[in-house]
N, C-alpha and C positions, 0 to 999 in steps of 0.2 A: 413891621415883619423886615427880618435879616435874611441874608443870605451869603453865604460862602463861595467866592469865584474860582471857577476853574481856570488851565492855564491860558485859554483864550479869552478869557474876561468875562465869560457867560456864567451865569449862577448856576451851580450843581445842587444846592438843596436850599429851601425856604424853611425858616422858622418864623412861628408866632406862638408870643407870649411863652417862649420856651419848648412848645411842641414843633417836632420836625413834620413837616408834611408829606407824608408817604404817595398817596394818591388823590386823586379828585374824584370824589365821588357824586357828584351833581350839582345843580346850580338851579337857583330860585331868585324870586323877585328880591328877596333880601340880601342874598349874599351866597358865596360859594361853601360849598360842604367839602372837607377834605378828610381822609384815612390820616390820622395824626398819632403821634404818641412821645412823651418824653422818655429818655433815657431810663431805662429799667421800668418805665410804668405800663399799665395797660393801654392797649388801643382805645382811641376815641374817635367820633364822629366830630368833627372842630368845622364849626360854621364861622366862617370871617366875614364878618358884616359889612355892605357897602356904604361908602361914605355918605349918599345922600341919605340912608336911613338913620345915620347917628353922626351929623355933620355939624353938632353944635352941643354946648353943655346941657341943655335943657333936655335934648334928646339923649344924650349919654344917661341923664340922670333918670328919665324913664325907662331906660333899657336896665339900670341898678334895681330900680325898684320892681322892675317885672321880674329880675331874675331872681330877686330876694323871695317873691311870691311862689315863683315855680320850684325852687329849691325844697320847697314844703312837701311836692309832689314824691308819695314812693307808691309805686304800683309795677307789677310784674309785667302789666300791659302798656306801660311807659319806659320810652329811653330817657330817663331823667337826667338832670343836668346833674355833672360832676365836676365842672370847673367854669368859671366865666371871669372876663374882667372887662368892662364896659369902659374903662378910663386907658387901656393899652393904645398907643400909636395906632393898633389896628385891631378894634374892638373885637371879642370873639366871645362865641358859646360854645362850650365842650359838652357832649351829651354820651351816654353808654352807646356804644358801638355795637349794632346787631347785623352779624354777618348774614344777610339773607336778601332776597329779591322783593321789591317793593310788591304791593298787591296790586297794582296795575301791571308790572311786567310776570308777575306769576301767573295771573288770568291769562295775559298774553301768551304765556308758553306753555301752560298747563290745560287752559279752557278754563271755563265756568265751575266755581265750588258748588258741590251738590250736596245733597242728602245731610249726614248728620254733621259735617264739616261746616256745612253754612251755617247751620243754627248754631253750632260752637263759634264761628268767628262773628257771627252778629251779636252773640252774648257777651264774649270776652271781650269786643270792641266797645259795646256799650258799658261795661264793667270799667275799661280803661277811661272812657269819658266821665263816668261818673266819680272817680277819684280824682280826677282833673278839677272836677266840678267843687268837689268836696273841700279841695284847696284853695276855693276861692278864685279860680283861674278859666275861663274860656278857652276852648282849643280856637276857633275862628277859621280852621282851615281845613276840616276833616275832607280828605280826598284819597283815593287810591294811591297814588303816588306818596301820601304822606303816612301810609301802613306799610310797616315792613312785616315780612313773614319769616318768624323764627320757626321753621316745623309748621305746624299746622296753627301756631300761635300769633295772631295781630298783634305787633307792637306800635304804638303811635308815637310818630315823632312831630319834630316843629311845634309843640302844643305852646299857645299862649303868645307866642313871638310875635303874631301880627298886631297884638296890641300894642307894641314897640313901635310899630308905624303907622299907628292912628294919628297921623299928622296933616293938618289941613295942606301942607304944603306939596304933600305927597298927590292928594286928589285935585289939588290945582293944576298939575304937571299931567294929568289922565291916568294915574296910576288906578289900577283895579287889584287889589288885595285879595287873591283868590283866585278859584279856577271856575270859569263859566259851566253851569251843569252841576256843581256843587256847592255854590253858594245859594242862600234861601232868597227869596223876593223881598223880605225887609231888607237886607244888607244890600240889593240891587237899587232899591229905593233911598238909601243912604240913612236908613233908621240904624240904632246902636244894636249891637249884638246882643242875644241873650240866651240862656241855656237851649231855649228852642232852637236857635240858630245850630247849636251844634247836633240836636236831635235831627233836622232835616239834612244837615250835611251827613250824618251817621246813615241815614235810611238811604242816599242816593249812592254812597259807598257800597252799603251791603247789596243795595239792586245790581250794582256794576259787578260785584264778586259772583252773584249767583248767576247774572246773565249774559257777562263778557261784554257788554256794551253800556255806556252812558244813559242811564234812564232818561234824560231830556234830548236823547239824540244827539248829531253831531253835525258838523256845520259852520257858519259863520257865527261869531260871539252873540253877534247881538240877537241872531234868530234863536238860538239856543236859551238865551236870558228871557227873550219872548216866551218861549215855553214854560221857562220855570214861574214868571209872574204869573202865566194863565193855569199851573197846575197841570200842563199837559205832557204826562210821562208815560212811559211803557214799562210797564212789569211783567208781560208777556214771557213765561216759560219759568216763572219762580212758584213753587208749591202756595197752592191758595192761603194757607194760613200766613205763612212768611209775606205772601202779597197781601194781605190785608193789613197786616201790622205796618208794611213798609208805607201802604196807601195813606194811612192815617197821619202817620209822621212827616209824610211830605205834602201835606195840606199848606196850601199857600199862607192862610193867615195861621201865623205863631200862637194866636191864642187856642186854637182848637188841635195844636199839636199835643202830646202826651210828653211827660215829663221822663227822665230816664228810669226812675223808679219803677212807674206804669210800665214801660218799653221791656224792663226786664222781667217784670211779672209776668208780662203777655209773653215772652220768649219761654219763660216757664211754662206756663199753662196757656198755649193760642186761642182756646176756647173762651176764655174771659175778655177777648178783645171786643171793645165797644164798637157798637156801628157809628158809621159816619153820621148817619140821620141826613134828612131831607136837606139838598142844597138848592138854594134860589136858584133860577134860570140865569140870573146875571148878579154877581158877588162881587162887591168892592172890597179888595182886603183891608184891612183895618190900616195898615200901613199907608194904604193910597188915600183912604178917607181922612185921615188925621193929617196928612200934608196938603189937603185941597188939590190931588190930582185925580182927574178921571180919565179914563180911556177914550181916544178920539172917538170911537166908535161904539156905540150900546147896542147890543143885541136884546131882543126881547126875548127869545126863543131858545131852548138849548141848541147847539150845532148838532146837525146829522152825523158828523163825523166823530167816530169814536178815537180816543187816544192812540188806539193802534194804527187806525187808517192816517192820522197824522203822523205818525213816524215809522210809517210802513216800509220806509226805506232801511229801517235798521232793524228788520224782522230778526227773530233768533234762528239760528242754523237746525236744520232738523237734528234730533240726539240719536246716537247711533244703537241700533238695536242690539239684543243680547248676540243675534247670531255672528253681527257686525264685529263685534268686541270680540268675540271667539276667534273669528277668523283672523283680525289684526294680531291678536295675541299668538296665532300658530304661525303666522307669516314672521313676526318677532324673533319666534323660537327657531324658524328654519334658519333666518340670517344669523342669531346667534351660535347655531350647530355649525353652519359654514363658516364662520370668523373662528370658530375652537379647532375644526379640521384645518384652517390654513394655518393657524399658530403651530400645530402639532407638525405641518409638513414643511413650512417656508417660514420660520418663526421671524427672521429678520425682515423679509419683504411682508409679511402679515402686519407687523409692527409699524412699518414705515406707511403701509396704506392706511391703517387705524388711524394713525396720527394726523396724516392729511385729512382724512375724513372727518375728526373730531374738530380740528382746527377749523376748516371750511363752514360746517355746521354751525360752529358758535359764531365766526363772524356772521353769518347771515342771519342768525338769531339775533345777536345784538342791532344788526342794520335795521331788522324788521321790527325791533323795539323803537327804535328812534323813528323809525318812519310812524309808526301807530300813535306814539307820543306828539309828534308834528301834526297829524291828523287830528287828533284829539282837540289841540288847542285851536286850530285854524282852519279844518275841513282838508277837504280833497282838493288840490291845486293840479294845474296842467304838468307843472315842472316838477311832480314828485318822483319820477322815474328817474330824469336826469339829475336830480340831487343825489337819489339814493345809488345811483350809479357814482357818481362823483366821489361820494364819500365812503365808497367800498373800502380802497386801500386804509382808511383811517381804522375802520372795524376790523379789518385784516389784522393791522397792529394791535389795536384795543384788545382783540380774543388772546393774544399770545398770553399775557399772565396768568387769566384763569385757565388756560391750557394747560399750562406747565403745573401748577397746582393739581388740578383734578390727575393729570397723568403721573406725577410723582407719588400721589397718593394711592393710586391704583398700582402704579409698579410696586411699592412697597406691600401692599398686600399681595400681590402675585409672587413676591420674591419669600414671603412668607409661605406660601402654598408649595412653593419650589422646595424649600427646606424641608416640610413636613412628608413630600414626596420621596425627597432624597432619604431621609431617615426612614420611610418604610420600605426602601430599595426598589419602588418602582422604576420601571424603564423610562428610556428618554422622552419618547414620544407620549406615553401617559403623562409624564411630569409637564411637557410643554401643553398637552391639552389643558390640564387641569389648571395651570395657570394663566392659560390664556382666557379662559372662561372666567378663571377669578378677576383677572385683569380688565374683561369686559362688563363684568357685572359691576365692577367698583365704579367704571367710567359712567354707567347708568345711574347709580345711586350715588355715586360720591358729592363733593361738595363743589357746587355749580354745575351739576348733572343735568339741571332742566334744560341748560342750553343746548345739551345733546339729546334728552329724550323728546323735547318739543318737536324740533324739526323733523326726527325720525318718526314720529306720531303724525305729523303733519304731510308725510310723504307716504306712510301706509295707509292713512286713513283714506283717500281716494282708492286705492287699490284694493281695499277690503270692503267696499261697500256693495259690490254684488260678487257672486261666485265665481264668472268667468275671468274676468281680470285676474282676482286673486289667485285662482287655480293657475295660470299663466305666471304669476309672480313666484309662487310657490315653485313651481316647476323648475323655473330658471334657478333660482338659489340653489335647490338640490341638485340641479344638474351641475353647477358651478362646484359643490361640495364633490359631487363624485369624479370630476374634471380632476381637482387637486389630489383626492386619494389614487387615481389612476397614473397622473403624471410624477407622483413621489411614493408609490407604494413602496418602494424598495429601501426606503431610508428618508432621513432629512435633510432637505435641501438647504445649506446654510449661506447659502447666496445672499451678498454679493462678497461676506468675508472670506468662505471657504473652512471655516473652523467654529466651533461654539460659541468662542469669544472675541473673535474679530482679531 
């Protein structure tokens, strides 16, 4: 890794393998991922591996062998390797850059994936895993944070690299290669991974996508792993056919799970799913029996507590009714109308307020995602609120690049709309109103717009659950629009600049 110094002696840019590191995308047990680019080349996701992962020649050779096999993977559902150098001073692996949220963040922002979109995600994710397996590679770490959403399409990342870290030196130091809740029982027992390992992780990931919560619940890692070993998952809220497929794929015994070809057949025709069959009151998983390990307490009869009762603390939120969705849509439209009126009557002030709102909402969204990730990994802690407060300044700064990209993209479309209006000899207020509406819609659907839509939706959802609060909210919003019209009915208020172009 090299850097060029600034006048004060501090590094201004960092490079690895000729790639300039543009921004940090994330961090995991194996390394840090950066958005990077070589001069004139495409942007890539560059994983800089940690020294303890490839700390000796044997480990680097293992990485080289693994990269060689991973290069064979070619799939539209996989972020394939485009470059790697296991023998560089700082070993790195570069993959295709996918500009999208992870499945974890997407569900946090947009809510659970439902309907045909859920079936599409499950099928494409299984197709991607099948392509990885066809190249003779196991993923070993399928989880929501390792799936990027390119629109509706799931893209697998970090495939196969867990094998590089399959080193006794790591297990001796207490490393757990994977996320509790998405690792199958056989891996938790220390057995070798198989294709059925990925099937179990696939099912847990799809269950999270469809319910918005980890299928084995939250809390301390040991509690989650105990539920995984016992097969105590909660699939409440999923369509019956999908829940049946995932139930079979989450079987604690890997020999009872289907292969990916069977999973894909079931997704095409859910009526062909084979029943689980009768289970004994107490079943010792094959991985346990083969290792000579037995649970400390043997229960002779099935427990009276269902999986739903065991995980009652993570029961799904009630689904919105059609009437509630209609009210939410009307309230959103009223807000958009008020913002449009503000743009047509006081454009500079409206723009300033809107930029501050977008910035604060994006900052809050980033803070909420970070808090959700921490809770998924180690459960709820008493210091979550103080930690969130202390991290707020960082999230406010972190939101600036995304806000700038979204605002510049939206401003370009709004300017194009203004030119069209100018060519059609539209009046100034009509031009401002049309451009303001285009700007607002672009913020809603533009790149990174989910960080704006998500918080707005979470604010409007409780107001729309019943008619009374919703009617009050709509009345307040429309009254604000009326006040703007009354205050500036005689013309356009260009304050604080006093003229159109300040």
